[in-house]
One Martini backbone bead per residue (centre of mass of N, CA, C, O) as a GRO file, in nm:
protein
  448
    1MET     BB    1   0.096   0.037   0.023
    2THR     BB    2   0.073   0.363  -0.023
    3ARG     BB    3   0.233   0.643   0.091
    4LYS     BB    4   0.162   0.985   0.187
    5TYR     BB    5   0.321   1.063   0.471
    6PHE     BB    6   0.484   0.821   0.549
    7GLY     BB    7   0.790   0.698   0.621
    8THR     BB    8   1.056   0.542   0.775
    9ASP     BB    9   1.035   0.816   0.994
   10GLY     BB   10   0.770   0.926   0.950
   11ILE     BB   11   0.714   1.265   0.912
   12ARG     BB   12   0.866   1.464   0.640
   13GLY     BB   13   0.987   1.814   0.595
   14PRO     BB   14   0.953   2.119   0.515
   15ALA     BB   15   0.880   2.380   0.686
   16ASN     BB   16   0.566   2.503   0.594
   17THR     BB   17   0.542   2.243   0.412
   18ASP     BB   18   0.416   2.007   0.252
   19PRO     BB   19   0.344   1.820   0.542
   20MET     BB   20   0.478   2.066   0.738
   21THR     BB   21   0.204   2.170   0.868
   22ALA     BB   22  -0.037   2.275   1.076
   23THR     BB   23  -0.268   2.124   0.939
   24VAL     BB   24  -0.143   1.841   0.938
   25ALA     BB   25  -0.076   1.824   1.239
   26MET     BB   26  -0.370   1.838   1.332
   27LYS     BB   27  -0.456   1.578   1.184
   28VAL     BB   28  -0.271   1.392   1.334
   29GLY     BB   29  -0.392   1.442   1.611
   30MET     BB   30  -0.677   1.349   1.544
   31ALA     BB   31  -0.619   1.067   1.421
   32ALA     BB   32  -0.441   0.951   1.652
   33GLY     BB   33  -0.647   1.002   1.876
   34LEU     BB   34  -0.865   0.811   1.758
   35GLN     BB   35  -0.689   0.553   1.741
   36PHE     BB   36  -0.607   0.568   2.076
   37GLY     BB   37  -0.901   0.715   2.204
   38GLY     BB   38  -1.180   0.550   2.173
   39ALA     BB   39  -1.217   0.476   2.446
   40ALA     BB   40  -1.322   0.503   2.742
   41GLY     BB   41  -1.185   0.775   2.904
   42ILE     BB   42  -0.870   0.865   2.978
   43HIS     BB   43  -0.642   1.040   2.756
   44ARG     BB   44  -0.285   1.029   2.661
   45VAL     BB   45  -0.031   1.262   2.543
   46VAL     BB   46   0.306   1.293   2.444
   47ILE     BB   47   0.528   1.584   2.379
   48GLY     BB   48   0.814   1.628   2.188
   49LYS     BB   49   1.132   1.806   2.113
   50ASP     BB   50   1.338   2.001   1.959
   51THR     BB   51   1.522   2.313   1.847
   52ARG     BB   52   1.334   2.408   1.642
   53ARG     BB   53   1.139   2.665   1.552
   54SER     BB   54   0.898   2.489   1.422
   55CYS     BB   55   0.801   2.339   1.683
   56TYR     BB   56   0.593   2.539   1.788
   57MET     BB   57   0.385   2.505   1.566
   58LEU     BB   58   0.350   2.188   1.579
   59GLU     BB   59   0.281   2.160   1.876
   60ASN     BB   60   0.016   2.328   1.873
   61ALA     BB   61  -0.129   2.168   1.650
   62LEU     BB   62  -0.127   1.893   1.782
   63ALA     BB   63  -0.268   1.972   2.043
   64ALA     BB   64  -0.531   2.063   1.910
   65GLY     BB   65  -0.604   1.792   1.786
   66PHE     BB   66  -0.619   1.624   2.045
   67VAL     BB   67  -0.819   1.798   2.208
   68SER     BB   68  -1.060   1.783   1.993
   69VAL     BB   69  -1.074   1.445   2.071
   70GLY     BB   70  -1.012   1.421   2.403
   71MET     BB   71  -0.705   1.469   2.463
   72ASP     BB   72  -0.447   1.471   2.669
   73VAL     BB   73  -0.165   1.696   2.711
   74VAL     BB   74   0.196   1.642   2.736
   75LEU     BB   75   0.461   1.856   2.775
   76LEU     BB   76   0.829   1.820   2.750
   77GLY     BB   77   0.996   1.946   2.551
   78PRO     BB   78   1.319   1.929   2.516
   79ILE     BB   79   1.387   1.595   2.387
   80PRO     BB   80   1.470   1.302   2.323
   81THR     BB   81   1.329   1.053   2.157
   82PRO     BB   82   1.375   0.828   2.379
   83GLY     BB   83   1.228   0.996   2.596
   84VAL     BB   84   0.946   0.965   2.480
   85ALA     BB   85   0.931   0.658   2.492
   86THR     BB   86   0.973   0.638   2.799
   87LEU     BB   87   0.736   0.837   2.895
   88THR     BB   88   0.503   0.687   2.772
   89ARG     BB   89   0.529   0.452   2.970
   90SER     BB   90   0.559   0.596   3.249
   91LEU     BB   91   0.269   0.767   3.196
   92ARG     BB   92   0.057   0.586   3.055
   93ALA     BB   93   0.031   0.641   2.762
   94ASP     BB   94  -0.119   0.616   2.438
   95LEU     BB   95   0.096   0.836   2.329
   96GLY     BB   96   0.380   0.940   2.125
   97VAL     BB   97   0.559   1.254   2.040
   98MET     BB   98   0.798   1.360   1.788
   99ILE     BB   99   0.964   1.666   1.706
  100SER     BB  100   1.159   1.581   1.418
  101ALA     BB  101   1.459   1.562   1.178
  102SER     BB  102   1.707   1.491   1.322
  103HIS     BB  103   1.980   1.528   1.095
  104ASN     BB  104   1.855   1.760   0.980
  105PRO     BB  105   1.802   2.060   0.907
  106TYR     BB  106   1.608   2.323   1.022
  107GLN     BB  107   1.408   2.336   0.773
  108ASP     BB  108   1.328   2.075   0.888
  109ASN     BB  109   1.065   1.833   0.975
  110GLY     BB  110   0.891   1.611   1.221
  111ILE     BB  111   0.684   1.305   1.286
  112LYS     BB  112   0.677   1.089   1.567
  113LEU     BB  113   0.540   0.769   1.665
  114PHE     BB  114   0.417   0.619   1.976
  115GLY     BB  115   0.322   0.376   2.155
  116PRO     BB  116   0.242   0.260   2.474
  117ASP     BB  117   0.520   0.072   2.451
  118GLY     BB  118   0.745   0.268   2.291
  119TYR     BB  119   0.688   0.199   1.999
  120LYS     BB  120   0.683   0.212   1.689
  121LEU     BB  121   0.481   0.207   1.443
  122THR     BB  122   0.313   0.037   1.232
  123ASP     BB  123   0.217   0.026   0.914
  124ASP     BB  124  -0.086  -0.022   0.969
  125THR     BB  125  -0.126   0.218   1.162
  126GLU     BB  126  -0.036   0.439   0.966
  127HIS     BB  127  -0.252   0.383   0.756
  128ALA     BB  128  -0.493   0.443   0.943
  129ILE     BB  129  -0.418   0.738   0.993
  130GLU     BB  130  -0.422   0.833   0.702
  131ALA     BB  131  -0.720   0.770   0.652
  132ARG     BB  132  -0.824   0.971   0.863
  133MET     BB  133  -0.692   1.232   0.748
  134ASP     BB  134  -0.872   1.193   0.463
  135SER     BB  135  -1.113   1.242   0.631
  136ASP     BB  136  -1.402   1.331   0.793
  137LEU     BB  137  -1.360   1.480   1.125
  138SER     BB  138  -1.611   1.646   1.230
  139ASP     BB  139  -1.774   1.397   1.370
  140SER     BB  140  -1.518   1.350   1.595
  141LEU     BB  141  -1.567   1.567   1.777
  142ALA     BB  142  -1.567   1.686   2.079
  143PRO     BB  143  -1.736   1.786   2.318
  144SER     BB  144  -1.701   2.046   2.526
  145GLY     BB  145  -1.690   1.854   2.794
  146ARG     BB  146  -1.445   1.658   2.635
  147LEU     BB  147  -1.207   1.814   2.627
  148GLY     BB  148  -0.895   1.856   2.636
  149ARG     BB  149  -0.572   1.909   2.792
  150VAL     BB  150  -0.289   2.122   2.876
  151SER     BB  151   0.041   2.026   2.987
  152ARG     BB  152   0.343   2.051   3.182
  153LEU     BB  153   0.643   1.870   3.235
  154GLU     BB  154   0.832   1.883   3.496
  155GLY     BB  155   1.135   1.708   3.470
  156ALA     BB  156   1.182   1.532   3.212
  157ILE     BB  157   1.491   1.529   3.191
  158GLY     BB  158   1.546   1.396   3.466
  159ARG     BB  159   1.407   1.130   3.408
  160TYR     BB  160   1.581   1.050   3.164
  161SER     BB  161   1.856   1.059   3.302
  162GLU     BB  162   1.801   0.833   3.507
  163PHE     BB  163   1.750   0.618   3.298
  164CYS     BB  164   2.030   0.620   3.165
  165LYS     BB  165   2.201   0.566   3.424
  166SER     BB  166   2.067   0.280   3.477
  167ALA     BB  167   2.235   0.154   3.220
  168PHE     BB  168   2.472   0.182   3.407
  169PRO     BB  169   2.682   0.038   3.590
  170LYS     BB  170   2.674   0.057   3.940
  171ASN     BB  171   3.001  -0.014   3.977
  172MET     BB  172   3.044   0.247   3.803
  173ARG     BB  173   3.267   0.509   3.685
  174LEU     BB  174   3.403   0.826   3.528
  175ASN     BB  175   3.651   0.871   3.670
  176GLY     BB  176   3.911   1.044   3.486
  177LEU     BB  177   3.740   1.116   3.242
  178ARG     BB  178   3.764   1.261   2.917
  179ILE     BB  179   3.476   1.423   2.762
  180VAL     BB  180   3.332   1.467   2.455
  181ILE     BB  181   3.023   1.651   2.382
  182ASP     BB  182   2.797   1.641   2.099
  183ALA     BB  183   2.458   1.786   2.065
  184ALA     BB  184   2.382   1.950   1.792
  185ASN     BB  185   2.188   2.166   1.900
  186GLY     BB  186   1.981   1.979   2.053
  187ALA     BB  187   1.789   1.778   2.260
  188ALA     BB  188   2.079   1.707   2.439
  189TYR     BB  189   2.214   1.978   2.552
  190ARG     BB  190   2.163   1.899   2.863
  191VAL     BB  191   2.159   1.587   2.937
  192ALA     BB  192   2.434   1.477   2.844
  193PRO     BB  193   2.640   1.640   3.016
  194GLU     BB  194   2.506   1.583   3.293
  195ALA     BB  195   2.524   1.273   3.301
  196LEU     BB  196   2.834   1.252   3.278
  197TRP     BB  197   2.899   1.424   3.527
  198GLU     BB  198   2.736   1.251   3.737
  199LEU     BB  199   2.938   0.995   3.668
  200GLY     BB  200   3.245   1.167   3.678
  201ALA     BB  201   3.314   1.334   3.444
  202GLU     BB  202   3.504   1.525   3.225
  203VAL     BB  203   3.342   1.786   3.050
  204PHE     BB  204   3.322   1.875   2.684
  205PRO     BB  205   3.107   2.090   2.548
  206ILE     BB  206   2.925   2.079   2.239
  207GLY     BB  207   2.645   2.178   2.092
  208VAL     BB  208   2.485   2.379   2.347
  209GLU     BB  209   2.357   2.643   2.152
  210PRO     BB  210   2.059   2.689   2.079
  211ASP     BB  211   1.856   2.900   1.816
  212GLY     BB  212   1.669   2.727   1.592
  213TYR     BB  213   1.914   2.703   1.341
  214ASN     BB  214   2.181   2.506   1.450
  215ILE     BB  215   2.096   2.233   1.394
  216ASN     BB  216   2.355   2.033   1.271
  217LYS     BB  217   2.553   2.275   1.240
  218ASP     BB  218   2.865   2.191   1.237
  219CYS     BB  219   2.759   1.923   1.391
  220GLY     BB  220   2.763   1.623   1.510
  221SER     BB  221   2.725   1.307   1.361
  222THR     BB  222   2.739   1.443   1.059
  223VAL     BB  223   2.997   1.627   1.191
  224PRO     BB  224   3.259   1.474   1.348
  225GLN     BB  225   3.511   1.661   1.314
  226VAL     BB  226   3.459   1.843   1.555
  227MET     BB  227   3.495   1.629   1.773
  228GLN     BB  228   3.776   1.529   1.687
  229ARG     BB  229   3.919   1.798   1.741
  230ALA     BB  230   3.838   1.826   2.041
  231VAL     BB  231   3.982   1.578   2.145
  232ARG     BB  232   4.264   1.683   2.078
  233GLU     BB  233   4.251   1.959   2.223
  234TYR     BB  234   4.158   1.817   2.519
  235ARG     BB  235   4.273   1.537   2.566
  236ALA     BB  236   4.078   1.308   2.530
  237ASP     BB  237   3.946   0.982   2.555
  238LEU     BB  238   3.672   1.080   2.418
  239GLY     BB  239   3.393   1.096   2.184
  240ILE     BB  240   3.048   1.231   2.159
  241ALA     BB  241   2.803   1.212   1.891
  242LEU     BB  242   2.506   1.361   1.818
  243ASP     BB  243   2.198   1.425   1.716
  244GLY     BB  244   1.919   1.622   1.717
  245ASP     BB  245   1.754   1.362   1.877
  246ALA     BB  246   1.954   1.139   2.006
  247ASP     BB  247   1.940   0.839   1.834
  248ARG     BB  248   2.247   0.890   1.763
  249VAL     BB  249   2.601   0.775   1.722
  250MET     BB  250   2.941   0.891   1.762
  251ILE     BB  251   3.288   0.800   1.784
  252SER     BB  252   3.595   0.900   1.945
  253ASP     BB  253   3.904   0.865   1.986
  254GLU     BB  254   4.200   0.992   2.130
  255LYS     BB  255   4.304   1.049   1.814
  256GLY     BB  256   4.039   1.118   1.627
  257GLU     BB  257   3.902   0.855   1.554
  258LEU     BB  258   3.650   0.695   1.401
  259VAL     BB  259   3.340   0.541   1.538
  260ASP     BB  260   3.104   0.348   1.425
  261GLY     BB  261   2.827   0.153   1.447
  262ASP     BB  262   2.967  -0.115   1.378
  263GLN     BB  263   3.194  -0.096   1.593
  264ILE     BB  264   3.010  -0.068   1.834
  265MET     BB  265   2.866  -0.342   1.797
  266ALA     BB  266   3.117  -0.516   1.819
  267LEU     BB  267   3.204  -0.432   2.103
  268VAL     BB  268   2.936  -0.473   2.274
  269SER     BB  269   2.863  -0.761   2.188
  270GLY     BB  270   3.119  -0.892   2.304
  271TRP     BB  271   3.073  -0.804   2.595
  272LEU     BB  272   2.795  -0.941   2.631
  273HIS     BB  273   2.881  -1.227   2.554
  274ARG     BB  274   3.088  -1.267   2.789
  275ARG     BB  275   2.843  -1.207   3.006
  276GLY     BB  276   2.572  -1.351   2.898
  277GLU     BB  277   2.384  -1.087   2.751
  278LEU     BB  278   2.341  -1.215   2.466
  279HIS     BB  279   2.072  -1.238   2.250
  280GLY     BB  280   2.009  -1.465   1.966
  281GLY     BB  281   2.316  -1.516   1.855
  282GLY     BB  282   2.334  -1.191   1.812
  283ILE     BB  283   2.257  -0.942   1.565
  284VAL     BB  284   2.106  -0.648   1.429
  285GLY     BB  285   2.099  -0.526   1.102
  286THR     BB  286   2.173  -0.399   0.787
  287VAL     BB  287   2.245  -0.366   0.451
  288MET     BB  288   2.480  -0.144   0.545
  289SER     BB  289   2.649  -0.326   0.684
  290ASN     BB  290   2.949  -0.439   0.713
  291LEU     BB  291   3.111  -0.726   0.618
  292GLY     BB  292   3.316  -0.723   0.857
  293LEU     BB  293   3.106  -0.767   1.080
  294GLU     BB  294   3.006  -1.043   0.993
  295ARG     BB  295   3.282  -1.184   1.016
  296HIS     BB  296   3.339  -1.119   1.312
  297LEU     BB  297   3.094  -1.266   1.432
  298GLY     BB  298   3.151  -1.546   1.307
  299GLY     BB  299   3.419  -1.587   1.477
  300GLN     BB  300   3.210  -1.610   1.748
  301GLY     BB  301   2.932  -1.751   1.661
  302LEU     BB  302   2.781  -1.514   1.524
  303THR     BB  303   2.516  -1.316   1.404
  304LEU     BB  304   2.381  -1.129   1.112
  305GLU     BB  305   2.087  -0.967   1.095
  306ARG     BB  306   1.909  -0.847   0.816
  307THR     BB  307   1.769  -0.534   0.715
  308GLN     BB  308   1.619  -0.280   0.640
  309VAL     BB  309   1.624   0.043   0.647
  310GLY     BB  310   1.563   0.111   0.978
  311ASP     BB  311   1.504   0.094   1.313
  312ARG     BB  312   1.216  -0.030   1.305
  313TYR     BB  313   1.318  -0.297   1.163
  314VAL     BB  314   1.516  -0.383   1.372
  315VAL     BB  315   1.317  -0.403   1.608
  316ALA     BB  316   1.123  -0.607   1.482
  317CYS     BB  317   1.335  -0.834   1.462
  318MET     BB  318   1.412  -0.850   1.758
  319ARG     BB  319   1.127  -0.926   1.862
  320GLU     BB  320   1.079  -1.180   1.683
  321LYS     BB  321   1.392  -1.326   1.750
  322GLY     BB  322   1.535  -1.238   2.040
  323PHE     BB  323   1.692  -0.979   2.034
  324ASN     BB  324   1.900  -0.722   2.229
  325MET     BB  325   2.063  -0.626   1.960
  326GLY     BB  326   2.095  -0.329   1.747
  327GLY     BB  327   2.163  -0.164   1.417
  328GLU     BB  328   2.345   0.108   1.266
  329GLN     BB  329   2.600   0.261   1.104
  330SER     BB  330   2.487   0.557   1.180
  331GLY     BB  331   2.410   0.498   1.517
  332HIS     BB  332   2.170   0.317   1.557
  333ILE     BB  333   2.117   0.191   1.886
  334ILE     BB  334   1.975  -0.110   2.031
  335PHE     BB  335   1.869  -0.178   2.376
  336ALA     BB  336   1.625  -0.384   2.491
  337ASP     BB  337   1.693  -0.372   2.806
  338HIS     BB  338   1.637  -0.036   2.792
  339SER     BB  339   1.505   0.008   2.495
  340THR     BB  340   1.278   0.081   2.205
  341THR     BB  341   1.511   0.262   2.082
  342GLY     BB  342   1.721   0.468   1.971
  343ASP     BB  343   2.022   0.557   2.185
  344GLY     BB  344   2.289   0.758   2.216
  345LEU     BB  345   2.349   0.770   2.523
  346ILE     BB  346   2.335   0.469   2.590
  347ALA     BB  347   2.548   0.382   2.387
  348GLY     BB  348   2.778   0.550   2.509
  349LEU     BB  349   2.765   0.406   2.791
  350GLN     BB  350   2.843   0.124   2.685
  351VAL     BB  351   3.120   0.204   2.587
  352LEU     BB  352   3.222   0.306   2.863
  353ALA     BB  353   3.196   0.034   3.007
  354CYS     BB  354   3.411  -0.108   2.839
  355LEU     BB  355   3.644   0.085   2.909
  356VAL     BB  356   3.642   0.056   3.217
  357GLU     BB  357   3.665  -0.257   3.242
  358GLN     BB  358   3.930  -0.287   3.044
  359GLY     BB  359   4.142  -0.043   3.049
  360LYS     BB  360   4.134   0.077   2.755
  361PRO     BB  361   4.177   0.236   2.485
  362MET     BB  362   3.978   0.339   2.230
  363SER     BB  363   4.177   0.263   1.995
  364GLU     BB  364   4.151  -0.046   2.072
  365LEU     BB  365   3.827  -0.083   2.092
  366GLY     BB  366   3.721   0.076   1.812
  367HIS     BB  367   3.879  -0.167   1.632
  368GLN     BB  368   3.752  -0.480   1.570
  369PHE     BB  369   3.760  -0.453   1.247
  370HIS     BB  370   3.796  -0.505   0.911
  371ARG     BB  371   3.713  -0.313   0.660
  372VAL     BB  372   3.535  -0.330   0.392
  373PRO     BB  373   3.530  -0.185   0.113
  374GLN     BB  374   3.325   0.118   0.116
  375ILE     BB  375   3.072   0.289  -0.081
  376LEU     BB  376   2.902   0.608  -0.056
  377LYS     BB  377   2.624   0.744  -0.250
  378ASN     BB  378   2.444   1.037  -0.367
  379VAL     BB  379   2.132   1.104  -0.552
  380ARG     BB  380   1.963   1.368  -0.661
  381PHE     BB  381   1.604   1.413  -0.705
  382GLY     BB  382   1.292   1.557  -0.831
  383GLY     BB  383   1.164   1.296  -0.976
  384GLY     BB  384   1.026   1.015  -1.026
  385ALA     BB  385   1.190   0.683  -1.149
  386PRO     BB  386   1.508   0.605  -1.195
  387LEU     BB  387   1.508   0.291  -1.112
  388GLU     BB  388   1.309   0.220  -1.374
  389SER     BB  389   1.521   0.240  -1.562
  390GLU     BB  390   1.675   0.055  -1.803
  391SER     BB  391   1.965   0.162  -1.762
  392VAL     BB  392   1.972   0.105  -1.456
  393LYS     BB  393   1.905  -0.195  -1.456
  394SER     BB  394   2.152  -0.274  -1.625
  395ALA     BB  395   2.368  -0.154  -1.432
  396LEU     BB  396   2.297  -0.327  -1.188
  397LYS     BB  397   2.353  -0.603  -1.312
  398ASP     BB  398   2.650  -0.546  -1.385
  399ALA     BB  399   2.751  -0.479  -1.099
  400GLN     BB  400   2.682  -0.752  -0.964
  401GLU     BB  401   2.863  -0.923  -1.148
  402LYS     BB  402   3.134  -0.788  -1.068
  403LEU     BB  403   3.115  -0.854  -0.757
  404GLY     BB  404   2.970  -1.094  -0.681
  405ASP     BB  405   2.996  -1.304  -0.401
  406GLY     BB  406   3.223  -1.095  -0.259
  407GLY     BB  407   2.984  -0.885  -0.272
  408ARG     BB  408   2.793  -0.570  -0.232
  409LEU     BB  409   2.460  -0.430  -0.324
  410VAL     BB  410   2.299  -0.102  -0.260
  411VAL     BB  411   1.992   0.035  -0.397
  412ARG     BB  412   1.810   0.331  -0.282
  413LYS     BB  413   1.562   0.499  -0.143
  414SER     BB  414   1.500   0.742   0.053
  415GLY     BB  415   1.282   0.803   0.339
  416THR     BB  416   1.374   1.139   0.393
  417GLU     BB  417   1.491   1.192   0.097
  418PRO     BB  418   1.572   1.298  -0.243
  419LEU     BB  419   1.735   0.999  -0.266
  420ILE     BB  420   1.994   0.801  -0.402
  421ARG     BB  421   2.141   0.512  -0.268
  422ILE     BB  422   2.486   0.403  -0.280
  423MET     BB  423   2.617   0.063  -0.222
  424ALA     BB  424   2.953  -0.077  -0.202
  425GLU     BB  425   3.134  -0.401  -0.161
  426HIS     BB  426   3.488  -0.502  -0.146
  427ASP     BB  427   3.814  -0.608  -0.136
  428ASP     BB  428   3.819  -0.439  -0.403
  429SER     BB  429   3.849  -0.103  -0.419
  430LYS     BB  430   3.856  -0.044  -0.728
  431LEU     BB  431   3.595  -0.186  -0.798
  432VAL     BB  432   3.405  -0.024  -0.622
  433SER     BB  433   3.460   0.253  -0.746
  434ALA     BB  434   3.375   0.185  -1.037
  435VAL     BB  435   3.086   0.092  -0.982
  436VAL     BB  436   2.979   0.353  -0.846
  437ASP     BB  437   3.046   0.554  -1.071
  438GLU     BB  438   2.868   0.424  -1.289
  439LEU     BB  439   2.601   0.439  -1.137
  440GLU     BB  440   2.591   0.740  -1.082
  441ALA     BB  441   2.587   0.832  -1.378
  442THR     BB  442   2.330   0.679  -1.463
  443ILE     BB  443   2.134   0.804  -1.250
  444ARG     BB  444   2.174   1.100  -1.328
  445ARG     BB  445   2.063   1.076  -1.612
  446ALA     BB  446   1.780   0.962  -1.523
  447ALA     BB  447   1.723   1.226  -1.324
  448ALA     BB  448   1.733   1.476  -1.536
   0.00000   0.00000   0.00000
């Protein structure tokens, strides 16, 4: 079934442009409120946001929509996406909403929905909400005496901070560690530095001065070079970079070398496996995870279960098959024993637990396996279906034949931006480069 509003991670687009308008946001509130608040009784939704200026507009519109169908609204203020998931469960809410476009620039915004169990909604539930949004909702408005009300939860950040710290081993502290934390001028600008300091670290915060327009701008996990430079400048033991809504993380070792999501998963899964705390016989990754990770896990008798791109699909596979760890190369890491969704701060704390317990420098721990040469490229397109072009189909078939059984090729449309993403990997780096360059040129011509 074709999606009209929802992509791979909620609804997203340029702020104040369809579908990220106040009108659509109000319809989301009304439709989602009816979907989850149909039974008699008091119904509650929690709403969090990141630091984009447009969040004010969308927050008020969503609240109006929910109130109009009889749901009470609890505003959390700026808080990481996983904080919304956590507080949805903690407050026994029927629904959780996060207003954020994650790693995108301030011009974009998005709406992510969580069910009462703290998990992102299924495709079927999103389809049902879309159907309600396109229907006549006027007959579903609550009578005057049953309108919802709006309140603000003071201390939401403190609750989430305590939750994150509870995921760090109770017999450990971060005393003596110098840590750079880059909060991307986003949702974790307060909670991340405070949590690390409270656990004993000497903290060097950057990206903690949001102004409504600088979220993800020259900072955060999508521009990790800033964190890497800061680690060297402050002679830190490691750096942690989050994205705008703090559901993903990148790490820098003490030398300023980057540690991506695949290496983080290799490190922490091995640590959990040795402790007898890794369930499912391996971890869940996506089609984008490096082949080197799969080989590394295989050497320990562990498996890498692959899904399509999107942490919601990783989580679905984890729940279905009994895994308690999974994630993406981009830094979305899910620890099912602690959280229902990707959590950059909790992932960073798990890395820190490995470092504290083993007493080794991050440069030694952060490079668990040899990466198979992998190249990622994006092709922006304005419309149409370039992947359906006969020239592109032929080029894809030729590329796969060149890579053979020893390599992998993934070409897909982004679920959050108008991009075609190309990924290829093989032990022969020159072959990978040639294959990707040829594909990129062919797709650009088809997209022109």
